[in-house]
LOTI-201241 format. One line per 8 residues: number of its first residue (from 0); their letters; for each residue x, y, z of C-alpha. Coordinates in nm, 4 decimals. Each point is the difference from the previous one (the first is absolute). Layout:
NUM) A) X/Y/Z | ...
! end
This chain:
0) MQVVRANF) -1.3423/-0.9561/2.2513 | -0.2585/-0.0091/-0.2825 | -0.3776/-0.1390/0.0759 | -0.1476/-0.1340/-0.3329 | -0.3178/-0.1804/-0.1430 | 0.0460/-0.3531/-0.0789 | -0.0567/0.0521/-0.3920 | 0.3195/0.2725/-0.0173
8) FETMEMPV) 0.2939/-0.2268/-0.0523 | -0.1781/-0.1238/-0.2878 | -0.1600/0.3760/-0.0955 | 0.3363/0.1138/0.0262 | 0.1817/-0.2930/-0.2037 | 0.2199/-0.0860/0.2930 | 0.0103/-0.3859/0.0265 | 0.0196/-0.2144/0.3373
16) LLGRGLTP) 0.3331/-0.1787/-0.0280 | -0.0092/-0.2074/0.2752 | -0.3034/-0.1575/0.2407 | -0.3298/0.1772/-0.0932 | -0.1825/0.3492/-0.0290 | -0.2233/0.1882/0.1998 | -0.4300/-0.1376/0.0192 | -0.3100/0.1659/0.0556
24) RDDGSSPK) 0.0200/-0.2612/0.3146 | 0.2860/0.2593/0.1921 | -0.2264/0.1351/0.1303 | -0.0682/0.1237/0.4160 | -0.0748/-0.2895/0.1556 | 0.3204/-0.2180/-0.1583 | 0.3084/-0.0327/0.0528 | 0.1951/0.3289/-0.1083
32) VALVNEAL) 0.2247/-0.1307/-0.3137 | 0.1808/0.2603/-0.1978 | 0.2798/-0.0258/-0.3260 | 0.3224/0.1311/-0.0232 | 0.2702/0.1083/-0.3232 | 0.2876/-0.1854/-0.1333 | 0.1919/0.3064/0.1859 | -0.1342/-0.0888/0.3405
40) ARKFYPNK) 0.0112/-0.3412/-0.0641 | 0.4030/0.0211/-0.1133 | 0.1132/0.2561/0.2668 | -0.1848/-0.1512/0.2916 | -0.0287/-0.4213/-0.0657 | 0.3691/-0.0194/-0.1838 | -0.0333/-0.3410/-0.1538 | -0.2938/-0.1088/0.1956
48) NPLERRIG) -0.4096/-0.0882/-0.0640 | -0.1887/0.3325/0.1944 | -0.3199/-0.1831/-0.1034 | -0.1890/-0.0222/0.3634 | 0.2274/0.1911/0.1722 | -0.1206/0.2551/0.2136 | 0.0100/0.4158/-0.0209 | -0.1421/0.2754/0.1456
56) GRPGGIGN) 0.0741/-0.0613/0.3854 | 0.2552/0.2141/0.1740 | 0.3478/-0.0284/-0.0083 | 0.1829/-0.3331/0.1488 | -0.3888/-0.1768/0.0191 | -0.1525/-0.1881/-0.2511 | -0.2995/0.2197/-0.1383 | -0.3853/-0.1390/-0.0951
64) IEIVGVVR) 0.0880/0.0822/-0.4254 | 0.0242/-0.3560/-0.1666 | 0.2024/0.0650/-0.3600 | -0.2033/-0.2419/-0.2120 | 0.1718/0.1212/-0.4059 | 0.2428/0.2156/-0.1310 | -0.0837/0.2633/-0.3049 | 0.2715/0.1302/-0.2411
72) DAKGATLR) 0.1090/0.3044/0.0500 | -0.1364/0.2717/-0.1722 | 0.0762/0.4078/-0.0136 | -0.1476/0.1876/0.2168 | -0.0176/0.3978/0.0439 | 0.3386/0.0044/-0.2338 | 0.1329/-0.1654/-0.2166 | 0.3302/0.1101/0.0835
80) EDMPPTVY) 0.0725/-0.2146/0.3234 | -0.0407/-0.3716/0.0412 | -0.3266/-0.1139/0.1802 | 0.0757/0.0291/0.3532 | -0.1062/-0.2503/0.2463 | -0.3829/-0.0265/-0.0236 | -0.3059/-0.1859/0.1669 | -0.3707/-0.0421/-0.1453
88) LPYLQFNF) -0.2424/0.0233/0.2819 | -0.3976/-0.1452/-0.1190 | -0.1895/0.3249/0.0237 | -0.2638/-0.2295/0.2060 | 0.1835/0.0094/0.2914 | 0.2005/0.2782/0.0054 | -0.1192/0.3186/0.0838 | 0.0332/0.3028/-0.2341
96) TSMNFEVR) -0.0460/0.4069/-0.0290 | -0.0644/0.0019/-0.4375 | 0.0243/-0.2229/-0.2996 | 0.1426/0.0157/-0.3232 | -0.1616/-0.2374/-0.2842 | 0.1773/-0.0790/-0.3004 | -0.2054/-0.1032/-0.3285 | 0.1541/-0.2407/-0.2181
104) TTGDPKAL) -0.1305/0.1106/-0.3106 | 0.0475/-0.2241/-0.4234 | -0.0774/0.3534/-0.1863 | 0.1074/0.3624/0.0715 | -0.0311/0.0594/0.3385 | -0.0973/0.3849/-0.0193 | -0.3373/-0.1300/-0.2041 | -0.0821/-0.1736/0.2967
112) IPAIREAV) 0.0521/0.2554/0.2721 | -0.3718/0.1447/-0.0107 | -0.1510/-0.3968/0.0404 | 0.1740/-0.0497/0.2991 | -0.1195/0.3840/0.1690 | -0.3706/-0.1283/-0.1465 | 0.0810/-0.3647/0.2012 | 0.1152/0.1631/0.2985
120) RQVNPNLP) -0.2763/0.2400/0.0240 | -0.2388/-0.2751/-0.0446 | 0.1504/-0.1357/0.3472 | 0.0741/0.2732/0.1961 | -0.1274/0.3230/-0.1946 | 0.2102/0.2006/0.2680 | 0.2686/-0.1472/0.0137 | 0.2499/0.2040/-0.2547
128) LIDVKTQN) 0.2529/-0.1447/-0.2110 | 0.2975/0.2541/0.0315 | 0.3659/-0.0170/-0.1718 | -0.0685/-0.2629/-0.2809 | 0.2127/-0.0348/-0.2705 | 0.1790/-0.3101/-0.2126 | 0.2898/-0.1750/0.0795 | 0.2524/0.1472/-0.2652
136) EQVEQILA) -0.1116/0.3135/0.1314 | 0.0850/-0.0972/0.3164 | 0.3355/-0.1147/-0.1565 | 0.0369/0.3469/-0.1258 | -0.0461/0.1961/0.2815 | 0.3174/-0.2407/0.1782 | 0.1794/0.0527/-0.3002 | -0.1112/0.4407/-0.0537
144) RQRLFAFS) 0.3713/0.0406/0.1740 | 0.2338/-0.1641/-0.1357 | -0.1793/0.0499/-0.3258 | 0.0055/0.4144/0.0829 | 0.4169/-0.1101/0.0395 | 0.0555/-0.1342/-0.3371 | -0.2458/0.2644/-0.1563 | 0.2682/0.2231/0.1601
152) STLFSGLA) 0.2942/-0.1644/-0.0488 | -0.1241/-0.0683/-0.3617 | -0.0461/0.3901/-0.0502 | 0.3729/0.1265/0.1401 | 0.1552/-0.3036/-0.1562 | -0.1243/0.1671/-0.3525 | 0.0934/0.3125/0.1043 | 0.3361/-0.1384/0.0934
160) LLLACIGL) 0.0473/-0.1528/-0.3244 | -0.1156/0.2762/-0.2189 | 0.2862/0.2014/0.2401 | 0.2991/-0.2557/-0.0678 | -0.1150/-0.0061/-0.3509 | -0.0048/0.4188/-0.0552 | 0.3130/0.0299/0.2151 | 0.2253/-0.2993/-0.1965
168) YGIMSFSV) -0.1673/0.1698/-0.3663 | 0.1727/0.3251/0.1278 | 0.2605/-0.1069/0.1336 | 0.1103/-0.1245/-0.3402 | -0.1412/0.2444/-0.2403 | 0.2754/0.2236/0.2490 | 0.2768/-0.2678/-0.0537 | -0.0762/-0.0072/-0.3542
176) ARRTHEIG) 0.0275/0.3646/-0.0022 | 0.3433/0.0458/0.2007 | 0.1344/-0.2761/-0.2188 | -0.0388/0.1446/-0.3497 | 0.2947/0.1386/-0.0597 | 0.1661/-0.4306/0.0840 | -0.2730/-0.0988/-0.2447 | 0.1173/0.1930/-0.2640
184) IRMALGAE) 0.3862/-0.1321/0.0529 | -0.1296/-0.2917/0.0358 | -0.2496/-0.0525/-0.3449 | 0.2790/0.2289/-0.1632 | 0.2539/-0.3073/0.0942 | -0.2178/-0.1924/-0.1893 | -0.2135/-0.1302/0.3297 | -0.3500/-0.1432/-0.1527
192) RRSVTGMV) -0.3586/0.1004/0.0970 | -0.0361/-0.3135/0.1867 | 0.2915/-0.0112/0.1862 | -0.0724/0.3263/0.0552 | -0.3652/-0.0202/0.1434 | 0.1052/-0.3868/0.2100 | 0.2083/0.3033/0.1901 | -0.2046/0.1532/0.1100
200) LREAFSLV) -0.2627/-0.2596/0.1149 | 0.2394/-0.2029/0.1994 | 0.0394/0.2784/0.2027 | -0.3750/0.0750/0.0275 | -0.0295/-0.3967/0.0977 | 0.3150/0.0310/0.2536 | -0.2222/0.2861/0.1349 | -0.3022/-0.2659/0.0571
208) LTGVLSGF) 0.2255/-0.3118/0.1190 | 0.0840/0.2477/0.3245 | -0.3037/0.1143/0.0394 | -0.1034/-0.4100/-0.0096 | 0.2749/-0.1468/0.2082 | -0.0974/0.2930/0.2763 | -0.2893/-0.0173/0.0144 | -0.0107/-0.3700/0.0073
216) VIARLGSR) 0.1793/0.0071/0.3348 | -0.2332/0.2824/0.1163 | -0.2631/-0.2493/-0.1481 | 0.0940/-0.2931/0.2549 | 0.0807/0.1882/0.2991 | -0.3833/0.1643/-0.0094 | -0.1104/-0.3776/-0.0940 | -0.1072/0.0020/0.4376
224) WVASMLYG) -0.2418/0.2803/-0.0366 | -0.1684/0.0054/-0.3043 | -0.0064/-0.3976/0.0895 | -0.3212/0.1846/0.2691 | -0.1403/0.0807/-0.3146 | -0.0886/-0.2282/-0.2627 | -0.2197/-0.2520/0.0273 | 0.0778/-0.2829/-0.2054
232) LAPNDPAT) 0.2934/0.1237/-0.1765 | 0.3272/-0.0768/0.0628 | 0.2477/0.3165/0.1514 | 0.2819/-0.1606/-0.2278 | -0.2025/-0.1426/-0.3427 | 0.2015/-0.0927/-0.2788 | -0.3069/0.1460/-0.2128 | -0.0112/0.2844/0.0964
240) VVFAIAVL) 0.3255/0.0629/0.0677 | 0.0274/-0.0894/-0.3946 | -0.2458/0.2441/-0.1115 | 0.1706/0.2876/0.1732 | 0.3287/-0.0498/-0.1442 | -0.1103/-0.0964/-0.3605 | -0.2330/0.3426/0.0312 | 0.2966/0.1805/0.1333
248) VAVAALAG) 0.2169/-0.1243/-0.2975 | -0.2885/0.0786/-0.2461 | -0.0544/0.2929/0.1147 | 0.4703/0.0857/-0.0111 | -0.0508/-0.0906/-0.3435 | -0.2872/0.2278/-0.0899 | 0.2139/0.2607/0.2349 | 0.3844/-0.0025/-0.1698
256) YLPARRAA) -0.1359/-0.1154/-0.3666 | -0.1539/0.3929/-0.1307 | 0.3296/0.1452/0.1428 | 0.1899/-0.2926/-0.1629 | -0.1634/0.0618/-0.3704 | 0.0836/0.3512/0.0884 | 0.3359/-0.0422/0.0307 | 0.0357/-0.2443/-0.2761
264) RVDPLVAL) -0.1021/0.2692/-0.2665 | 0.1975/0.3193/0.1211 | 0.1857/0.1203/-0.3413 | 0.3817/-0.0520/0.0755 | 0.0937/0.3179/-0.1034 | -0.3069/0.1957/0.2452 | 0.1689/-0.2054/0.2993 | 0.3614/0.0576/-0.0345
272) RHE) -0.1055/0.4152/0.0001 | -0.2024/-0.0802/0.3038 | 0.0846/0.1875/0.3925
! end
């Protein structure tokens, strides 16, 4: 239930799709009316016209509130979930204990906050205005948890990538050091430096391929859990997957190139005497 003023839908840019909106004539002396959103119309009146139907009574009975219009769904307290079935009631017909004012501006809304406070003070100097914030600030508060999760994921993913780079470089360096004698024999038998570099890089990319396949399987298994923490992004977004693989391949190329270049520059005589 939302108790609103007649110009609420115009201010929030929620168009009336069917029927009429609220007017100042919908007061305590007129028949009680209400507007509903698309979600309510779809759920309770599928393939039917909800106009002139009555709600608000006891289960199984006929209510005393007439539906006079249907408005477009709009996000409310959360951006992640679908808009629930909602009934909008005119505030002149129903009691309320508190009120929120929405002010629509064409410029910077923060710059108008002092003027809004002054306007309210002129009407009633004893009326306090609390929790004054812009719509963007409300969205930021709603998305604070998701932003924290995204920042934490980025931070730990970066650390994991750094550790993967260090580990891959260490493994490749150790592998080249152990195969120095073998490399010397290959080069003494006529192997070119390009072939030696390619051999080391192929080994590096084989490790990357194993990691990519394993990570892809794990990501698919955990996609349902991750989906509950994402907004506006699919857990198996192709662009994200391709970007992650491209970064990993680039890191592998860099981590494998330095040991490969060092292996290709080994003097065959020195390598043959290496233990």
